[in-house]
N, C-alpha and C positions, 0 to 999 in steps of 0.2 A: 152182416156188417161188411163183408168183403164185397158183396154185390153193390151195396150203397156207395162204397169208396170207388169201386170200378166205374159206376155210373158218373160219379163226380169227376174222377180223373179223365174219363173219356171225353170230357168237354174241352180238354187241352188241345190246342192245334199242334199237331206233330208230336214227335217223341222227344222228351227233354234229354239233354246230354247227361245230366246228373240230377238225382232226387235226394234231398236231405230230409229224412224222416226222424221224428223223435219217438223213442220207445219202440218196443217190438210189438206191433199191433196188427190187426187185420188189414191196415193200409198197405203193409208190405206185400201181402198176397195179391192185392189189387194191382199194385205197381208192377210186380213181377209178371202178372198175367198180361198186362197191357203193353209193357215196355221192355221187351226182352233184351234190347241193346243198351238200355240205360244203366249207368252206374248208380248204385244205391249206397248212400252213406247213412248209417244209423247212429243217432245220438242216444246213448243209454244214460239215463239220469239216475238209475238205481232202483226204480219201482219194480221193474220186471225181475231184477236179481233178487229182491226181497220176496217177490211172489214165488219164484222158483225155490228159494230156500224154505219158505213156508210149506209149499207143496211137498218138498222132500221130507220135511220134518213131521208132516201130518198124514197119517195113514187113512185110507178110505175115502179120499176126496174123489167124487165121481168123475170130474173132468180134469183133475189135476195133471195126470200124465199127458193128456191130450194137449192142454195149454203149454206145458213144458216142451213137448215135441214141436208145437207150432212156433214158439219163440226160438227154439234152437234152429229150426229150419230157416226162419227169417234171418237169424244171425249168420247162419252158414251161407245163405245166398247173398247177403250184403257184401259189398266190396270192401267196406271199411266200417269199423265200429269205433265210436268216440265215447270214452268214459270220462267222468268228471273228477276222478281221484285215483291215485295208485291202488287204494283198497278196492274200488269198484273194478279196476282193470284186472286185478287178481281174481276177483269173484267172477267176472265175465269169462276169463280164461277157464276157470274151473267149472262153472255151471253151464256154459254154453258150448264148451268143447270146440272152440275155434282156435286157429293157429295164432300164435303170438304176434306174427307179422301183420295181422289184420286189425289189431287193437292199438289205438293211440289214446293218450290221456291229454285232455285240454281242461285244466281246472276252471271252475267257475271263479272268476276273479273280481276283486273289488279294489279300486284305487283309494287307499285309506288316506291319501293326501286330499282327496275331494270329499269322500264320504266319511265324515268323522263327527263326533258330537260337537255341537257349538255351545259356547257359554252364552246363555240367554236368560233373561229374567222370565218369571212366570207370566207377567203382563205382555212381554214381547211374544212369547210362545202363543198365548191366547190370541193376540192380534193376528198372528199367522193363521191359526185355525179359523178365525172369523173371516179373514180374506179368502181362504181356500174353500170354505164350506158355505159361507153366507153371502158375502158381497161379490166375489168373483169366482164362483164355483165352475169347475171344468168337468165334473162327472156327468154322465148322461144315462138316461133311461133307455131301455130297448127301443129301437127305432126313433130315438130322440137325437138331439144335437148336444154338443158340449154345453154344459150349464143347465141342462134340463132337469137335473137333480139339484135341488137347492134346499138348504136348511135355514132355520130361523135362529135368532140369538138365544131363544129358550132351549133349543136343541143342544147348545154348547154347555148347559148347566152341568151335565155329568162329567165334564172335563175338569171341574173344580171339586176339591174336597170341601166338607162342611166348614173348615176353617179358612177357606178362600184360596188355599194353595192349589197349584196345578196337580191333578191326579195323574198317576202313571198312565201312559197311553201306549198301547201296543199296536204296531202297524205291521201287516203282513203283505208283502208284495210277491205275488206268485199265483199259482193256480191250485185250487183244492180239487183233487180228483178222487 
């Protein structure tokens, strides 16, 4: 993984002044190898902290200590660590053994004045789903363009309960790793 990231990063023209990396990953080793004068800011979202906690609580993991050492080394070499909550900040200080001055917390924020539930009828909600998924879709297939994934009116049937009311719909915006 480090070699692959090193190959990709080496395509950059010149050395960047700063690199912002998410998570403590093999990307760090590649960045440190290529750019000795670059400041590295690492955004810790909590995944690696949970991994270290699990490694610590589970005996006999073949590469557990190795991964913990790799993540700690990357954290140590980073110029700044950003955590998303005070809880994660405390965990980072404990699990990564970095100085307190190296860790800042920037919470994931949401403007609840903009992002709030709207009062809308089931028919109005269904009209939005139809526009977004059937008549004016913006999703795209790999190597496709916006709108290359399109659904039919029949595909919207599961959005309604047998009695015709709108079924609960769960949306996840993010990345599953």
